[in-house]
All heavy atoms as TSV, in Angstrom:
chain	resi	resn	atom	element	x	y	z
A	1	MET	N	N	98.252	120.874	74.703
A	1	MET	CA	C	97.330	119.766	74.509
A	1	MET	C	C	96.862	119.221	75.863
A	1	MET	O	O	95.730	118.828	76.005
A	1	MET	CB	C	98.005	118.682	73.687
A	1	MET	CG	C	97.169	117.466	73.687
A	1	MET	SD	S	96.660	116.648	72.326
A	1	MET	CE	C	97.181	116.403	70.969
A	2	ARG	N	N	97.739	119.218	76.844
A	2	ARG	CA	C	97.377	118.701	78.163
A	2	ARG	C	C	96.285	119.559	78.808
A	2	ARG	O	O	95.396	119.038	79.454
A	2	ARG	CB	C	98.622	118.671	79.045
A	2	ARG	CG	C	98.342	118.341	80.475
A	2	ARG	CD	C	98.889	117.013	80.846
A	2	ARG	NE	N	98.742	116.837	82.280
A	2	ARG	CZ	C	98.068	115.853	82.811
A	2	ARG	NH1	N	97.536	114.959	82.041
A	2	ARG	NH2	N	97.965	115.726	84.104
A	3	GLU	N	N	96.356	120.875	78.653
A	3	GLU	CA	C	95.358	121.752	79.246
A	3	GLU	C	C	93.979	121.495	78.655
A	3	GLU	O	O	92.971	121.564	79.357
A	3	GLU	CB	C	95.738	123.222	79.051
A	3	GLU	CG	C	96.978	123.638	79.835
A	3	GLU	CD	C	98.278	123.259	79.128
A	3	GLU	OE1	O	98.245	122.983	77.916
A	3	GLU	OE2	O	99.310	123.234	79.796
A	4	ASP	N	N	93.909	121.206	77.371
A	4	ASP	CA	C	92.624	120.922	76.740
A	4	ASP	C	C	91.999	119.658	77.322
A	4	ASP	O	O	90.797	119.609	77.570
A	4	ASP	CB	C	92.783	120.767	75.225
A	4	ASP	CG	C	93.229	122.067	74.562
A	4	ASP	OD1	O	93.024	123.133	75.170
A	4	ASP	OD2	O	93.775	121.993	73.454
A	5	THR	N	N	92.820	118.650	77.539
A	5	THR	CA	C	92.323	117.397	78.108
A	5	THR	C	C	91.848	117.611	79.540
A	5	THR	O	O	90.806	117.094	79.938
A	5	THR	CB	C	93.429	116.328	78.090
A	5	THR	OG1	O	93.935	116.218	76.767
A	5	THR	CG2	C	92.908	114.984	78.532
A	6	ASP	N	N	92.608	118.386	80.322
A	6	ASP	CA	C	92.210	118.660	81.703
A	6	ASP	C	C	90.885	119.403	81.757
A	6	ASP	O	O	90.024	119.093	82.583
A	6	ASP	CB	C	93.289	119.480	82.423
A	6	ASP	CG	C	94.546	118.667	82.676
A	6	ASP	OD1	O	94.471	117.428	82.615
A	6	ASP	OD2	O	95.595	119.282	82.939
A	7	VAL	N	N	90.718	120.385	80.900
A	7	VAL	CA	C	89.471	121.147	80.868
A	7	VAL	C	C	88.308	120.233	80.512
A	7	VAL	O	O	87.235	120.306	81.120
A	7	VAL	CB	C	89.581	122.327	79.881
A	7	VAL	CG1	C	88.225	122.961	79.647
A	7	VAL	CG2	C	90.575	123.349	80.391
A	8	LEU	N	N	88.505	119.347	79.570
A	8	LEU	CA	C	87.448	118.415	79.173
A	8	LEU	C	C	87.085	117.473	80.319
A	8	LEU	O	O	85.902	117.240	80.602
A	8	LEU	CB	C	87.892	117.611	77.948
A	8	LEU	CG	C	86.882	116.613	77.397
A	8	LEU	CD1	C	85.638	117.340	76.911
A	8	LEU	CD2	C	87.503	115.812	76.280
A	9	ILE	N	N	88.087	116.974	81.023
A	9	ILE	CA	C	87.840	116.067	82.149
A	9	ILE	C	C	87.088	116.793	83.260
A	9	ILE	O	O	86.099	116.291	83.803
A	9	ILE	CB	C	89.161	115.472	82.670
A	9	ILE	CG1	C	89.735	114.496	81.641
A	9	ILE	CG2	C	88.955	114.779	84.009
A	9	ILE	CD1	C	91.131	114.030	81.957
A	10	TYR	N	N	87.554	118.003	83.626
A	10	TYR	CA	C	86.888	118.754	84.686
A	10	TYR	C	C	85.475	119.156	84.297
A	10	TYR	O	O	84.569	119.141	85.129
A	10	TYR	CB	C	87.711	119.981	85.077
A	10	TYR	CG	C	88.980	119.636	85.818
A	10	TYR	CD1	C	90.203	120.160	85.433
A	10	TYR	CD2	C	88.944	118.775	86.908
A	10	TYR	CE1	C	91.366	119.833	86.109
A	10	TYR	CE2	C	90.096	118.438	87.588
A	10	TYR	CZ	C	91.312	118.982	87.184
A	10	TYR	OH	O	92.439	118.653	87.853
A	11	ALA	N	N	85.272	119.522	83.052
A	11	ALA	CA	C	83.923	119.888	82.597
A	11	ALA	C	C	82.989	118.683	82.666
A	11	ALA	O	O	81.832	118.801	83.085
A	11	ALA	CB	C	83.992	120.432	81.179
A	12	THR	N	N	83.493	117.506	82.292
A	12	THR	CA	C	82.674	116.292	82.350
A	12	THR	C	C	82.332	115.942	83.799
A	12	THR	O	O	81.185	115.630	84.119
A	12	THR	CB	C	83.405	115.117	81.682
A	12	THR	OG1	O	83.740	115.475	80.345
A	12	THR	CG2	C	82.550	113.868	81.677
A	13	LEU	N	N	83.330	116.003	84.687
A	13	LEU	CA	C	83.074	115.706	86.098
A	13	LEU	C	C	82.096	116.702	86.708
A	13	LEU	O	O	81.213	116.327	87.477
A	13	LEU	CB	C	84.388	115.700	86.880
A	13	LEU	CG	C	85.289	114.500	86.648
A	13	LEU	CD1	C	86.610	114.678	87.372
A	13	LEU	CD2	C	84.614	113.217	87.081
A	14	PHE	N	N	82.233	117.987	86.366
A	14	PHE	CA	C	81.306	118.999	86.854
A	14	PHE	C	C	79.885	118.703	86.388
A	14	PHE	O	O	78.939	118.771	87.168
A	14	PHE	CB	C	81.746	120.380	86.361
A	14	PHE	CG	C	80.828	121.484	86.788
A	14	PHE	CD1	C	80.958	122.051	88.041
A	14	PHE	CD2	C	79.842	121.951	85.942
A	14	PHE	CE1	C	80.107	123.072	88.446
A	14	PHE	CE2	C	78.990	122.962	86.336
A	14	PHE	CZ	C	79.127	123.521	87.594
A	15	ALA	N	N	79.750	118.346	85.121
A	15	ALA	CA	C	78.426	118.067	84.568
A	15	ALA	C	C	77.808	116.834	85.220
A	15	ALA	O	O	76.602	116.793	85.476
A	15	ALA	CB	C	78.520	117.879	83.053
A	16	VAL	N	N	78.616	115.833	85.506
A	16	VAL	CA	C	78.092	114.611	86.125
A	16	VAL	C	C	77.724	114.865	87.579
A	16	VAL	O	O	76.662	114.448	88.045
A	16	VAL	CB	C	79.126	113.469	85.997
A	16	VAL	CG1	C	78.728	112.280	86.856
A	16	VAL	CG2	C	79.268	113.042	84.546
A	17	VAL	N	N	78.593	115.570	88.312
A	17	VAL	CA	C	78.340	115.798	89.733
A	17	VAL	C	C	77.090	116.649	89.929
A	17	VAL	O	O	76.266	116.373	90.795
A	17	VAL	CB	C	79.574	116.456	90.396
A	17	VAL	CG1	C	79.227	116.977	91.778
A	17	VAL	CG2	C	80.717	115.467	90.486
A	18	PHE	N	N	76.923	117.674	89.126
A	18	PHE	CA	C	75.769	118.554	89.280
A	18	PHE	C	C	74.596	118.135	88.395
A	18	PHE	O	O	73.662	118.890	88.198
A	18	PHE	CB	C	76.170	120.003	89.002
A	18	PHE	CG	C	77.061	120.550	90.080
A	18	PHE	CD1	C	78.418	120.685	89.866
A	18	PHE	CD2	C	76.540	120.906	91.305
A	18	PHE	CE1	C	79.244	121.177	90.863
A	18	PHE	CE2	C	77.352	121.408	92.310
A	18	PHE	CZ	C	78.715	121.539	92.084
A	19	GLU	N	N	74.670	116.929	87.874
A	19	GLU	CA	C	73.587	116.278	87.143
A	19	GLU	C	C	73.069	117.101	85.958
A	19	GLU	O	O	71.877	117.198	85.724
A	19	GLU	CB	C	72.422	115.956	88.095
A	19	GLU	CG	C	72.812	114.976	89.166
A	19	GLU	CD	C	71.665	114.625	90.097
A	19	GLU	OE1	O	70.543	115.101	89.867
A	19	GLU	OE2	O	71.911	113.872	91.037
A	20	LEU	N	N	74.019	117.708	85.233
A	20	LEU	CA	C	73.609	118.401	84.019
A	20	LEU	C	C	73.201	117.400	82.943
A	20	LEU	O	O	72.352	117.674	82.121
A	20	LEU	CB	C	74.731	119.316	83.512
A	20	LEU	CG	C	75.115	120.431	84.480
A	20	LEU	CD1	C	76.253	121.252	83.906
A	20	LEU	CD2	C	73.929	121.317	84.791
A	21	PHE	N	N	73.839	116.250	82.962
A	21	PHE	CA	C	73.359	115.123	82.179
A	21	PHE	C	C	73.632	113.864	82.971
A	21	PHE	O	O	74.546	113.804	83.774
A	21	PHE	CB	C	73.994	115.070	80.771
A	21	PHE	CG	C	75.487	114.971	80.764
A	21	PHE	CD1	C	76.118	113.740	80.747
A	21	PHE	CD2	C	76.274	116.115	80.760
A	21	PHE	CE1	C	77.499	113.652	80.729
A	21	PHE	CE2	C	77.652	116.027	80.740
A	21	PHE	CZ	C	78.259	114.793	80.721
A	22	ASP	N	N	72.802	112.871	82.778
A	22	ASP	CA	C	72.845	111.673	83.606
A	22	ASP	C	C	73.699	110.604	82.944
A	22	ASP	O	O	73.316	110.048	81.920
A	22	ASP	CB	C	71.419	111.166	83.823
A	22	ASP	CG	C	71.378	110.067	84.859
A	22	ASP	OD1	O	72.330	109.974	85.658
A	22	ASP	OD2	O	70.404	109.304	84.874
A	23	VAL	N	N	74.831	110.358	83.539
A	23	VAL	CA	C	75.713	109.309	83.061
A	23	VAL	C	C	75.996	108.402	84.252
A	23	VAL	O	O	76.801	108.727	85.117
A	23	VAL	CB	C	77.028	109.884	82.493
A	23	VAL	CG1	C	77.926	108.774	81.995
A	23	VAL	CG2	C	76.740	110.869	81.373
A	24	LEU	N	N	75.293	107.300	84.317
A	24	LEU	CA	C	75.373	106.418	85.477
A	24	LEU	C	C	76.782	105.861	85.671
A	24	LEU	O	O	77.274	105.779	86.799
A	24	LEU	CB	C	74.371	105.274	85.323
A	24	LEU	CG	C	74.301	104.295	86.499
A	24	LEU	CD1	C	73.883	105.029	87.767
A	24	LEU	CD2	C	73.340	103.173	86.204
A	25	HIS	N	N	77.449	105.527	84.582
A	25	HIS	CA	C	78.788	104.946	84.677
A	25	HIS	C	C	79.751	105.922	85.347
A	25	HIS	O	O	80.500	105.546	86.251
A	25	HIS	CB	C	79.288	104.564	83.291
A	25	HIS	CG	C	80.669	104.016	83.290
A	25	HIS	ND1	N	80.963	102.775	83.789
A	25	HIS	CD2	C	81.843	104.545	82.882
A	25	HIS	CE1	C	82.252	102.561	83.675
A	25	HIS	NE2	N	82.815	103.622	83.118
A	26	PHE	N	N	79.738	107.176	84.931
A	26	PHE	CA	C	80.641	108.161	85.517
A	26	PHE	C	C	80.310	108.410	86.980
A	26	PHE	O	O	81.204	108.600	87.804
A	26	PHE	CB	C	80.582	109.482	84.748
A	26	PHE	CG	C	81.366	109.466	83.469
A	26	PHE	CD1	C	80.805	109.964	82.315
A	26	PHE	CD2	C	82.645	108.966	83.426
A	26	PHE	CE1	C	81.517	109.954	81.130
A	26	PHE	CE2	C	83.365	108.959	82.256
A	26	PHE	CZ	C	82.802	109.448	81.105
A	27	LYS	N	N	79.033	108.411	87.321
A	27	LYS	CA	C	78.653	108.603	88.712
A	27	LYS	C	C	79.146	107.453	89.576
A	27	LYS	O	O	79.662	107.670	90.673
A	27	LYS	CB	C	77.139	108.727	88.841
A	27	LYS	CG	C	76.606	110.058	88.428
A	27	LYS	CD	C	75.130	110.129	88.738
A	27	LYS	CE	C	74.581	111.463	88.311
A	27	LYS	NZ	N	73.157	111.576	88.557
A	28	MET	N	N	79.002	106.246	89.088
A	28	MET	CA	C	79.461	105.088	89.853
A	28	MET	C	C	80.969	105.130	90.040
A	28	MET	O	O	81.468	104.893	91.143
A	28	MET	CB	C	79.039	103.796	89.151
A	28	MET	CG	C	77.554	103.538	89.212
A	28	MET	SD	S	77.018	102.146	88.218
A	28	MET	CE	C	77.993	100.828	88.890
A	29	VAL	N	N	81.696	105.459	88.992
A	29	VAL	CA	C	83.162	105.516	89.079
A	29	VAL	C	C	83.588	106.619	90.045
A	29	VAL	O	O	84.491	106.427	90.865
A	29	VAL	CB	C	83.780	105.723	87.679
A	29	VAL	CG1	C	85.250	106.053	87.772
A	29	VAL	CG2	C	83.582	104.486	86.836
A	30	SER	N	N	82.936	107.776	89.980
A	30	SER	CA	C	83.317	108.871	90.879
A	30	SER	C	C	83.035	108.509	92.335
A	30	SER	O	O	83.842	108.811	93.214
A	30	SER	CB	C	82.611	110.162	90.485
A	30	SER	OG	O	81.215	110.028	90.626
A	31	TRP	N	N	81.907	107.843	92.622
A	31	TRP	CA	C	81.618	107.435	93.994
A	31	TRP	C	C	82.591	106.373	94.477
A	31	TRP	O	O	82.997	106.378	95.641
A	31	TRP	CB	C	80.189	106.930	94.127
A	31	TRP	CG	C	79.202	108.046	94.220
A	31	TRP	CD1	C	78.261	108.384	93.306
A	31	TRP	CD2	C	79.078	108.991	95.281
A	31	TRP	NE1	N	77.554	109.478	93.734
A	31	TRP	CE2	C	78.033	109.877	94.945
A	31	TRP	CE3	C	79.754	109.179	96.493
A	31	TRP	CZ2	C	77.651	110.926	95.762
A	31	TRP	CZ3	C	79.366	110.231	97.309
A	31	TRP	CH2	C	78.337	111.082	96.949
A	32	ILE	N	N	82.981	105.455	93.590
A	32	ILE	CA	C	83.967	104.429	93.970
A	32	ILE	C	C	85.307	105.074	94.289
A	32	ILE	O	O	85.967	104.720	95.279
A	32	ILE	CB	C	84.098	103.375	92.850
A	32	ILE	CG1	C	82.827	102.525	92.803
A	32	ILE	CG2	C	85.323	102.502	93.054
A	32	ILE	CD1	C	82.746	101.598	91.613
A	33	ILE	N	N	85.725	106.042	93.480
A	33	ILE	CA	C	86.990	106.736	93.734
A	33	ILE	C	C	86.925	107.478	95.063
A	33	ILE	O	O	87.855	107.414	95.878
A	33	ILE	CB	C	87.326	107.681	92.571
A	33	ILE	CG1	C	87.689	106.875	91.327
A	33	ILE	CG2	C	88.454	108.636	92.943
A	33	ILE	CD1	C	87.808	107.697	90.069
A	34	LEU	N	N	85.828	108.191	95.321
A	34	LEU	CA	C	85.689	108.913	96.585
A	34	LEU	C	C	85.672	107.957	97.777
A	34	LEU	O	O	86.260	108.239	98.821
A	34	LEU	CB	C	84.419	109.758	96.575
A	34	LEU	CG	C	84.463	110.993	95.688
A	34	LEU	CD1	C	83.090	111.659	95.672
A	34	LEU	CD2	C	85.514	111.966	96.182
A	35	TYR	N	N	85.020	106.803	97.621
A	35	TYR	CA	C	84.978	105.816	98.700
A	35	TYR	C	C	86.379	105.290	99.006
A	35	TYR	O	O	86.783	105.171	100.168
A	35	TYR	CB	C	84.039	104.678	98.313
A	35	TYR	CG	C	83.996	103.562	99.319
A	35	TYR	CD1	C	83.315	103.721	100.508
A	35	TYR	CD2	C	84.654	102.353	99.079
A	35	TYR	CE1	C	83.267	102.703	101.441
A	35	TYR	CE2	C	84.622	101.342	100.021
A	35	TYR	CZ	C	83.928	101.512	101.194
A	35	TYR	OH	O	83.914	100.506	102.103
A	36	HIS	N	N	87.141	104.981	97.964
A	36	HIS	CA	C	88.497	104.478	98.170
A	36	HIS	C	C	89.399	105.541	98.792
A	36	HIS	O	O	90.232	105.227	99.649
A	36	HIS	CB	C	89.087	103.974	96.859
A	36	HIS	CG	C	88.564	102.636	96.461
A	36	HIS	ND1	N	88.878	101.481	97.141
A	36	HIS	CD2	C	87.760	102.258	95.453
A	36	HIS	CE1	C	88.274	100.458	96.574
A	36	HIS	NE2	N	87.579	100.906	95.542
A	37	LEU	N	N	89.242	106.784	98.383
A	37	LEU	CA	C	90.032	107.853	98.994
A	37	LEU	C	C	89.685	108.011	100.471
A	37	LEU	O	O	90.582	108.169	101.309
A	37	LEU	CB	C	89.789	109.172	98.256
A	37	LEU	CG	C	90.496	109.327	96.918
A	37	LEU	CD1	C	90.049	110.619	96.257
A	37	LEU	CD2	C	91.999	109.313	97.095
A	38	ALA	N	N	88.406	107.972	100.795
A	38	ALA	CA	C	87.998	108.094	102.194
A	38	ALA	C	C	88.553	106.935	103.020
A	38	ALA	O	O	89.036	107.143	104.141
A	38	ALA	CB	C	86.479	108.153	102.288
A	39	CYS	N	N	88.495	105.731	102.483
A	39	CYS	CA	C	89.038	104.571	103.203
A	39	CYS	C	C	90.545	104.692	103.387
A	39	CYS	O	O	91.076	104.368	104.456
A	39	CYS	CB	C	88.702	103.282	102.466
A	39	CYS	SG	S	86.964	102.838	102.558
A	40	ALA	N	N	91.236	105.142	102.362
A	40	ALA	CA	C	92.690	105.293	102.463
A	40	ALA	C	C	93.063	106.342	103.502
A	40	ALA	O	O	93.993	106.138	104.299
A	40	ALA	CB	C	93.267	105.665	101.100
A	41	ILE	N	N	92.338	107.449	103.536
A	41	ILE	CA	C	92.616	108.490	104.532
A	41	ILE	C	C	92.330	107.959	105.935
A	41	ILE	O	O	93.112	108.178	106.861
A	41	ILE	CB	C	91.792	109.755	104.223
A	41	ILE	CG1	C	92.310	110.406	102.944
A	41	ILE	CG2	C	91.826	110.737	105.395
A	41	ILE	CD1	C	91.413	111.501	102.415
A	42	TYR	N	N	91.235	107.234	106.090
A	42	TYR	CA	C	90.887	106.667	107.393
A	42	TYR	C	C	91.957	105.682	107.868
A	42	TYR	O	O	92.397	105.733	109.023
A	42	TYR	CB	C	89.529	105.984	107.309
A	42	TYR	CG	C	89.115	105.285	108.571
A	42	TYR	CD1	C	88.724	106.012	109.679
A	42	TYR	CD2	C	89.132	103.892	108.653
A	42	TYR	CE1	C	88.341	105.377	110.849
A	42	TYR	CE2	C	88.760	103.252	109.817
A	42	TYR	CZ	C	88.368	103.999	110.912
A	42	TYR	OH	O	88.008	103.356	112.058
A	43	ILE	N	N	92.404	104.808	106.987
A	43	ILE	CA	C	93.432	103.827	107.350
A	43	ILE	C	C	94.741	104.528	107.697
A	43	ILE	O	O	95.422	104.169	108.658
A	43	ILE	CB	C	93.612	102.799	106.221
A	43	ILE	CG1	C	92.375	101.909	106.143
A	43	ILE	CG2	C	94.868	101.968	106.428
A	43	ILE	CD1	C	92.328	101.018	104.924
A	44	PHE	N	N	95.100	105.558	106.921
A	44	PHE	CA	C	96.321	106.305	107.202
A	44	PHE	C	C	96.245	106.965	108.578
A	44	PHE	O	O	97.198	106.898	109.359
A	44	PHE	CB	C	96.555	107.357	106.119
A	44	PHE	CG	C	97.706	108.256	106.411
A	44	PHE	CD1	C	99.006	107.806	106.268
A	44	PHE	CD2	C	97.495	109.556	106.830
A	44	PHE	CE1	C	100.080	108.632	106.548
A	44	PHE	CE2	C	98.552	110.388	107.113
A	44	PHE	CZ	C	99.846	109.924	106.974
A	45	LEU	N	N	95.117	107.591	108.882
A	45	LEU	CA	C	94.987	108.241	110.180
A	45	LEU	C	C	95.004	107.233	111.326
A	45	LEU	O	O	95.559	107.510	112.393
A	45	LEU	CB	C	93.700	109.073	110.222
A	45	LEU	CG	C	93.703	110.304	109.325
A	45	LEU	CD1	C	92.348	110.983	109.363
A	45	LEU	CD2	C	94.808	111.264	109.724
A	46	ARG	N	N	94.433	106.062	111.127
A	46	ARG	CA	C	94.506	105.018	112.160
A	46	ARG	C	C	95.942	104.542	112.357
A	46	ARG	O	O	96.374	104.300	113.482
A	46	ARG	CB	C	93.611	103.832	111.799
A	46	ARG	CG	C	92.156	104.095	112.079
A	46	ARG	CD	C	91.327	102.866	111.785
A	46	ARG	NE	N	91.791	101.703	112.533
A	46	ARG	CZ	C	91.211	101.237	113.635
A	46	ARG	NH1	N	90.147	101.843	114.098
A	46	ARG	NH2	N	91.673	100.190	114.245
A	47	MET	N	N	96.689	104.409	111.263
A	47	MET	CA	C	98.090	103.992	111.379
A	47	MET	C	C	98.889	105.032	112.147
A	47	MET	O	O	99.724	104.685	112.987
A	47	MET	CB	C	98.705	103.771	109.994
A	47	MET	CG	C	98.215	102.521	109.330
A	47	MET	SD	S	98.881	102.172	107.680
A	47	MET	CE	C	100.045	103.393	107.348
A	48	VAL	N	N	98.641	106.314	111.875
A	48	VAL	CA	C	99.348	107.374	112.590
A	48	VAL	C	C	98.970	107.353	114.063
A	48	VAL	O	O	99.826	107.490	114.942
A	48	VAL	CB	C	99.044	108.747	111.956
A	48	VAL	CG1	C	99.530	109.886	112.831
A	48	VAL	CG2	C	99.657	108.835	110.568
A	49	ARG	N	N	97.687	107.144	114.343
A	49	ARG	CA	C	97.221	107.132	115.731
A	49	ARG	C	C	97.841	105.984	116.523
A	49	ARG	O	O	98.217	106.135	117.686
A	49	ARG	CB	C	95.703	107.020	115.752
A	49	ARG	CG	C	95.120	107.007	117.126
A	49	ARG	CD	C	93.626	106.890	117.072
A	49	ARG	NE	N	93.079	106.779	118.409
A	49	ARG	CZ	C	91.893	106.311	118.676
A	49	ARG	NH1	N	91.107	105.931	117.703
A	49	ARG	NH2	N	91.471	106.229	119.903
A	50	HIS	N	N	97.945	104.820	115.904
A	50	HIS	CA	C	98.444	103.639	116.609
A	50	HIS	C	C	99.954	103.475	116.495
A	50	HIS	O	O	100.502	102.498	117.006
A	50	HIS	CB	C	97.739	102.387	116.097
A	50	HIS	CG	C	96.287	102.356	116.447
A	50	HIS	ND1	N	95.832	102.171	117.733
A	50	HIS	CD2	C	95.183	102.505	115.687
A	50	HIS	CE1	C	94.512	102.197	117.742
A	50	HIS	NE2	N	94.087	102.411	116.510
A	51	ALA	N	N	100.624	104.412	115.855
A	51	ALA	CA	C	102.071	104.304	115.708
A	51	ALA	C	C	102.807	104.700	116.978
A	51	ALA	O	O	103.995	104.441	117.111
A	51	ALA	CB	C	102.553	105.175	114.542
A	52	GLY	N	N	102.107	105.334	117.895
A	52	GLY	CA	C	102.733	105.715	119.156
A	52	GLY	C	C	103.595	106.950	119.042
A	52	GLY	O	O	104.564	107.100	119.788
A	53	LEU	N	N	103.275	107.846	118.135
A	53	LEU	CA	C	104.041	109.074	118.000
A	53	LEU	C	C	103.754	109.984	119.186
A	53	LEU	O	O	102.620	110.108	119.626
A	53	LEU	CB	C	103.677	109.797	116.699
A	53	LEU	CG	C	103.978	109.032	115.403
A	53	LEU	CD1	C	103.448	109.814	114.221
A	53	LEU	CD2	C	105.463	108.808	115.267
A	54	GLU	N	N	104.804	110.622	119.688
A	54	GLU	CA	C	104.644	111.530	120.805
A	54	GLU	C	C	104.640	112.962	120.295
A	54	GLU	O	O	105.462	113.338	119.470
A	54	GLU	CB	C	105.776	111.350	121.801
A	54	GLU	CG	C	105.774	109.996	122.478
A	54	GLU	CD	C	106.880	109.868	123.501
A	54	GLU	OE1	O	107.499	110.893	123.831
A	54	GLU	OE2	O	107.125	108.742	123.933
A	55	VAL	N	N	103.715	113.740	120.820
A	55	VAL	CA	C	103.656	115.159	120.462
A	55	VAL	C	C	104.508	115.925	121.464
A	55	VAL	O	O	104.308	115.805	122.674
A	55	VAL	CB	C	102.200	115.661	120.467
A	55	VAL	CG1	C	102.140	117.144	120.149
A	55	VAL	CG2	C	101.368	114.855	119.502
A	56	VAL	N	N	105.442	116.687	120.946
A	56	VAL	CA	C	106.361	117.447	121.825
A	56	VAL	C	C	105.788	118.831	122.039
A	56	VAL	O	O	105.425	119.537	121.098
A	56	VAL	CB	C	107.753	117.525	121.177
A	56	VAL	CG1	C	108.679	118.358	122.056
A	56	VAL	CG2	C	108.314	116.138	120.955
A	57	ASP	N	N	105.716	119.226	123.303
A	57	ASP	CA	C	105.235	120.549	123.654
A	57	ASP	C	C	106.431	121.465	123.872
A	57	ASP	O	O	107.219	121.278	124.799
A	57	ASP	CB	C	104.375	120.472	124.915
A	57	ASP	CG	C	103.727	121.800	125.243
A	57	ASP	OD1	O	103.719	122.687	124.355
A	57	ASP	OD2	O	103.213	121.937	126.355
A	58	ASN	N	N	106.596	122.453	123.010
A	58	ASN	CA	C	107.750	123.360	123.100
A	58	ASN	C	C	107.513	124.509	124.060
A	58	ASN	O	O	108.387	125.350	124.242
A	58	ASN	CB	C	108.067	123.923	121.711
A	58	ASN	CG	C	108.602	122.851	120.789
A	58	ASN	OD1	O	109.233	121.906	121.250
A	58	ASN	ND2	N	108.359	122.999	119.517
A	59	GLN	N	N	106.362	124.580	124.701
A	59	GLN	CA	C	106.052	125.680	125.594
A	59	GLN	C	C	106.769	125.519	126.941
A	59	GLN	O	O	107.112	126.498	127.585
A	59	GLN	CB	C	104.535	125.739	125.831
A	59	GLN	CG	C	103.752	125.809	124.550
A	59	GLN	CD	C	103.205	127.196	124.296
A	59	GLN	OE1	O	103.132	127.998	125.189
A	59	GLN	NE2	N	102.812	127.443	123.063
A	60	GLY	N	N	106.986	124.294	127.387
A	60	GLY	CA	C	107.540	124.089	128.713
A	60	GLY	C	C	108.858	123.549	128.761
A	60	GLY	O	O	109.889	123.476	128.531
């Protein structure tokens, strides 16, 4: 039963992304999710950058 639901979700997202049918609500939700993911990745990378981690060089 889970596989059927996943296929339905992916088919709907594919249809919305490639504009096979126009569903404004799904497009808005997908863009909001992508925006939040991008912000979370950016914040995570900034935290790693400012954490002061040292990269160890094993060559020398």
